[in-house]
N, CA, C and O atoms as a GROMACS GRO file, in nm:
protein
  260
    1MET      N    1  -8.558  34.315  15.609
    1MET     CA    2  -8.568  34.452  15.507
    1MET      C    3  -8.665  34.551  15.579
    1MET      O    4  -8.729  34.529  15.682
    2ARG      N    5  -8.662  34.663  15.506
    2ARG     CA    6  -8.781  34.766  15.535
    2ARG      C    7  -8.851  34.782  15.429
    2ARG      O    8  -8.803  34.815  15.321
    3ILE      N    9  -8.995  34.754  15.455
    3ILE     CA   10  -9.078  34.779  15.343
    3ILE      C   11  -9.215  34.862  15.422
    3ILE      O   12  -9.238  34.868  15.543
    4GLU      N   13  -9.280  34.910  15.328
    4GLU     CA   14  -9.410  35.016  15.376
    4GLU      C   15  -9.542  34.882  15.354
    4GLU      O   16  -9.559  34.811  15.255
    5ILE      N   17  -9.605  34.881  15.460
    5ILE     CA   18  -9.715  34.815  15.504
    5ILE      C   19  -9.834  34.897  15.507
    5ILE      O   20  -9.840  34.968  15.607
    6ASN      N   21  -9.935  34.910  15.423
    6ASN     CA   22 -10.038  35.015  15.456
    6ASN      C   23 -10.032  35.110  15.489
    6ASN      O   24 -10.111  35.149  15.574
    7GLY      N   25  -9.916  35.210  15.427
    7GLY     CA   26  -9.870  35.312  15.467
    7GLY      C   27  -9.769  35.353  15.591
    7GLY      O   28  -9.721  35.464  15.615
    8THR      N   29  -9.753  35.230  15.661
    8THR     CA   30  -9.648  35.264  15.779
    8THR      C   31  -9.527  35.166  15.733
    8THR      O   32  -9.550  35.059  15.678
    9SER      N   33  -9.397  35.213  15.760
    9SER     CA   34  -9.275  35.138  15.753
    9SER      C   35  -9.260  35.028  15.836
    9SER      O   36  -9.289  35.056  15.952
   10GLN      N   37  -9.220  34.897  15.815
   10GLN     CA   38  -9.170  34.781  15.886
   10GLN      C   39  -9.071  34.724  15.856
   10GLN      O   40  -9.031  34.710  15.741
   11GLU      N   41  -9.008  34.676  15.970
   11GLU     CA   42  -8.881  34.572  15.915
   11GLU      C   43  -8.951  34.430  15.940
   11GLU      O   44  -9.021  34.399  16.036
   12VAL      N   45  -8.922  34.366  15.848
   12VAL     CA   46  -8.971  34.228  15.800
   12VAL      C   47  -8.854  34.153  15.787
   12VAL      O   48  -8.744  34.204  15.774
   13GLU      N   49  -8.880  34.011  15.791
   13GLU     CA   50  -8.781  33.908  15.761
   13GLU      C   51  -8.798  33.830  15.640
   13GLU      O   52  -8.702  33.786  15.576
   14ALA      N   53  -8.928  33.813  15.604
   14ALA     CA   54  -8.978  33.759  15.496
   14ALA      C   55  -8.941  33.820  15.361
   14ALA      O   56  -8.925  33.941  15.344
   15ASP      N   57  -8.930  33.729  15.269
   15ASP     CA   58  -8.878  33.803  15.131
   15ASP      C   59  -8.970  33.776  14.988
   15ASP      O   60  -8.936  33.800  14.872
   16THR      N   61  -9.101  33.714  15.039
   16THR     CA   62  -9.216  33.726  14.949
   16THR      C   63  -9.328  33.750  15.019
   16THR      O   64  -9.351  33.722  15.137
   17LEU      N   65  -9.407  33.813  14.926
   17LEU     CA   66  -9.545  33.846  14.956
   17LEU      C   67  -9.633  33.767  15.047
   17LEU      O   68  -9.704  33.816  15.135
   18ASP      N   69  -9.622  33.634  15.014
   18ASP     CA   70  -9.733  33.509  15.096
   18ASP      C   71  -9.634  33.514  15.230
   18ASP      O   72  -9.686  33.496  15.340
   19ALA      N   73  -9.500  33.537  15.222
   19ALA     CA   74  -9.448  33.497  15.385
   19ALA      C   75  -9.464  33.624  15.454
   19ALA      O   76  -9.477  33.606  15.576
   20VAL      N   77  -9.469  33.762  15.417
   20VAL     CA   78  -9.481  33.854  15.505
   20VAL      C   79  -9.615  33.845  15.561
   20VAL      O   80  -9.623  33.847  15.684
   21LEU      N   81  -9.767  33.831  15.465
   21LEU     CA   82  -9.878  33.792  15.534
   21LEU      C   83  -9.874  33.723  15.655
   21LEU      O   84  -9.932  33.757  15.758
   22GLU      N   85  -9.777  33.588  15.634
   22GLU     CA   86  -9.790  33.498  15.772
   22GLU      C   87  -9.682  33.550  15.856
   22GLU      O   88  -9.676  33.507  15.971
   23GLU      N   89  -9.600  33.631  15.818
   23GLU     CA   90  -9.511  33.674  15.927
   23GLU      C   91  -9.602  33.777  16.014
   23GLU      O   92  -9.584  33.776  16.136
   24LEU      N   93  -9.684  33.852  15.966
   24LEU     CA   94  -9.752  33.945  16.019
   24LEU      C   95  -9.869  33.928  16.057
   24LEU      O   96  -9.942  34.020  16.096
   25GLY      N   97  -9.894  33.837  16.051
   25GLY     CA   98 -10.053  33.743  16.090
   25GLY      C   99 -10.166  33.811  16.040
   25GLY      O  100 -10.256  33.851  16.114
   26HIS      N  101 -10.167  33.831  15.882
   26HIS     CA  102 -10.268  33.831  15.815
   26HIS      C  103 -10.338  33.710  15.759
   26HIS      O  104 -10.276  33.615  15.710
   27PRO      N  105 -10.451  33.714  15.766
   27PRO     CA  106 -10.527  33.597  15.703
   27PRO      C  107 -10.490  33.573  15.541
   27PRO      O  108 -10.532  33.666  15.471
   28ARG      N  109 -10.445  33.504  15.494
   28ARG     CA  110 -10.375  33.513  15.353
   28ARG      C  111 -10.495  33.457  15.304
   28ARG      O  112 -10.507  33.525  15.203
   29GLU      N  113 -10.584  33.388  15.305
   29GLU     CA  114 -10.706  33.361  15.210
   29GLU      C  115 -10.806  33.437  15.191
   29GLU      O  116 -10.881  33.422  15.094
   30SER      N  117 -10.827  33.552  15.304
   30SER     CA  118 -10.911  33.641  15.282
   30SER      C  119 -10.910  33.775  15.264
   30SER      O  120 -10.999  33.854  15.296
   31VAL      N  121 -10.775  33.804  15.197
   31VAL     CA  122 -10.719  33.940  15.176
   31VAL      C  123 -10.697  33.962  15.055
   31VAL      O  124 -10.683  33.866  14.979
   32ALA      N  125 -10.689  34.094  15.008
   32ALA     CA  126 -10.657  34.126  14.876
   32ALA      C  127 -10.538  34.197  14.885
   32ALA      O  128 -10.534  34.284  14.972
   33THR      N  129 -10.416  34.176  14.796
   33THR     CA  130 -10.286  34.242  14.815
   33THR      C  131 -10.241  34.298  14.690
   33THR      O  132 -10.269  34.250  14.580
   34ALA      N  133 -10.151  34.429  14.716
   34ALA     CA  134 -10.137  34.496  14.602
   34ALA      C  135  -9.952  34.527  14.625
   34ALA      O  136  -9.908  34.555  14.737
   35LEU      N  137  -9.876  34.518  14.524
   35LEU     CA  138  -9.731  34.554  14.542
   35LEU      C  139  -9.714  34.685  14.445
   35LEU      O  140  -9.732  34.706  14.325
   36ASN      N  141  -9.673  34.762  14.556
   36ASN     CA  142  -9.632  34.881  14.444
   36ASN      C  143  -9.732  34.965  14.362
   36ASN      O  144  -9.702  35.037  14.266
   37GLY      N  145  -9.852  34.948  14.410
   37GLY     CA  146  -9.973  34.994  14.318
   37GLY      C  147 -10.032  34.895  14.237
   37GLY      O  148 -10.116  34.926  14.153
   38GLU      N  149  -9.984  34.747  14.260
   38GLU     CA  150 -10.030  34.680  14.126
   38GLU      C  151 -10.069  34.550  14.175
   38GLU      O  152  -9.989  34.475  14.230
   39PHE      N  153 -10.210  34.517  14.152
   39PHE     CA  154 -10.279  34.402  14.224
   39PHE      C  155 -10.194  34.267  14.190
   39PHE      O  156 -10.154  34.232  14.079
   40VAL      N  157 -10.176  34.206  14.308
   40VAL     CA  158 -10.141  34.058  14.309
   40VAL      C  159 -10.235  33.947  14.339
   40VAL      O  160 -10.268  33.924  14.455
   41PRO      N  161 -10.272  33.888  14.253
   41PRO     CA  162 -10.343  33.762  14.284
   41PRO      C  163 -10.292  33.650  14.363
   41PRO      O  164 -10.182  33.598  14.348
   42ARG      N  165 -10.385  33.616  14.452
   42ARG     CA  166 -10.348  33.537  14.538
   42ARG      C  167 -10.228  33.403  14.522
   42ARG      O  168 -10.141  33.376  14.604
   43GLY      N  169 -10.254  33.339  14.401
   43GLY     CA  170 -10.192  33.237  14.348
   43GLY      C  171 -10.028  33.274  14.328
   43GLY      O  172  -9.930  33.200  14.336
   44GLU      N  173 -10.035  33.403  14.301
   44GLU     CA  174  -9.895  33.464  14.277
   44GLU      C  175  -9.791  33.502  14.404
   44GLU      O  176  -9.670  33.517  14.392
   45ARG      N  177  -9.866  33.512  14.522
   45ARG     CA  178  -9.784  33.580  14.612
   45ARG      C  179  -9.675  33.523  14.666
   45ARG      O  180  -9.587  33.588  14.724
   46GLY      N  181  -9.674  33.378  14.649
   46GLY     CA  182  -9.543  33.289  14.699
   46GLY      C  183  -9.418  33.310  14.611
   46GLY      O  184  -9.301  33.292  14.646
   47ASP      N  185  -9.461  33.350  14.491
   47ASP     CA  186  -9.341  33.413  14.391
   47ASP      C  187  -9.319  33.538  14.362
   47ASP      O  188  -9.229  33.580  14.289
   48THR      N  189  -9.403  33.603  14.419
   48THR     CA  190  -9.363  33.752  14.440
   48THR      C  191  -9.268  33.805  14.551
   48THR      O  192  -9.297  33.809  14.670
   49ARG      N  193  -9.155  33.843  14.498
   49ARG     CA  194  -9.035  33.874  14.599
   49ARG      C  195  -9.061  34.011  14.620
   49ARG      O  196  -9.119  34.079  14.535
   50LEU      N  197  -9.010  34.067  14.756
   50LEU     CA  198  -8.993  34.160  14.793
   50LEU      C  199  -8.856  34.224  14.785
   50LEU      O  200  -8.759  34.147  14.786
   51ARG      N  201  -8.830  34.382  14.776
   51ARG     CA  202  -8.729  34.447  14.786
   51ARG      C  203  -8.742  34.547  14.904
   51ARG      O  204  -8.846  34.574  14.963
   52GLU      N  205  -8.617  34.599  14.930
   52GLU     CA  206  -8.622  34.709  15.000
   52GLU      C  207  -8.697  34.803  14.951
   52GLU      O  208  -8.704  34.826  14.830
   53GLY      N  209  -8.775  34.885  15.062
   53GLY     CA  210  -8.840  34.995  15.010
   53GLY      C  211  -8.980  34.967  14.926
   53GLY      O  212  -9.049  35.062  14.888
   54ASP      N  213  -9.010  34.849  14.903
   54ASP     CA  214  -9.151  34.805  14.862
   54ASP      C  215  -9.276  34.848  14.925
   54ASP      O  216  -9.295  34.812  15.041
   55ARG      N  217  -9.351  34.908  14.876
   55ARG     CA  218  -9.508  34.929  14.919
   55ARG      C  219  -9.608  34.839  14.876
   55ARG      O  220  -9.654  34.810  14.766
   56VAL      N  221  -9.635  34.794  15.026
   56VAL     CA  222  -9.770  34.670  15.027
   56VAL      C  223  -9.853  34.738  15.078
   56VAL      O  224  -9.835  34.836  15.152
   57GLU      N  225 -10.017  34.661  15.018
   57GLU     CA  226 -10.110  34.709  15.069
   57GLU      C  227 -10.207  34.568  15.065
   57GLU      O  228 -10.224  34.496  14.967
   58VAL      N  229 -10.256  34.552  15.181
   58VAL     CA  230 -10.337  34.455  15.247
   58VAL      C  231 -10.459  34.485  15.272
   58VAL      O  232 -10.481  34.547  15.376
   59LEU      N  233 -10.573  34.448  15.184
   59LEU     CA  234 -10.672  34.489  15.211
   59LEU      C  235 -10.785  34.380  15.254
   59LEU      O  236 -10.784  34.280  15.182
   60ALA      N  237 -10.879  34.381  15.354
   60ALA     CA  238 -10.959  34.269  15.409
   60ALA      C  239 -11.124  34.335  15.363
   60ALA      O  240 -11.158  34.452  15.382
   61PRO      N  241 -11.200  34.241  15.309
   61PRO     CA  242 -11.345  34.265  15.290
   61PRO      C  243 -11.413  34.336  15.420
   61PRO      O  244 -11.370  34.304  15.531
   62MET      N  245 -11.499  34.413  15.410
   62MET     CA  246 -11.564  34.443  15.539
   62MET      C  247 -11.700  34.410  15.528
   62MET      O  248 -11.749  34.402  15.416
   63LYS      N  249 -11.791  34.382  15.660
   63LYS     CA  250 -11.927  34.373  15.628
   63LYS      C  251 -12.003  34.488  15.673
   63LYS      O  252 -11.957  34.571  15.751
   64GLY      N  253 -12.121  34.494  15.623
   64GLY     CA  254 -12.184  34.591  15.653
   64GLY      C  255 -12.275  34.675  15.533
   64GLY      O  256 -12.282  34.628  15.419
   65GLY      N  257 -12.332  34.778  15.564
   65GLY     CA  258 -12.440  34.808  15.469
   65GLY      C  259 -12.452  34.967  15.464
   65GLY      O  260 -12.536  35.021  15.392
   0.00000   0.00000   0.00000
């Protein structure tokens, strides 16, 4: 299915948010996620189903000061 990830349209096989993170090589334990503008807690990613056209944001903490 085609979804938008961080503003870029991508074709993915996975159908849950957690599986998409794994498919795309994102470190699942150290990122924050949102689906269609709504925060998704880490514990709910495996149950969060994706649909064609969904917008996913993956945010990683940055070091610095």
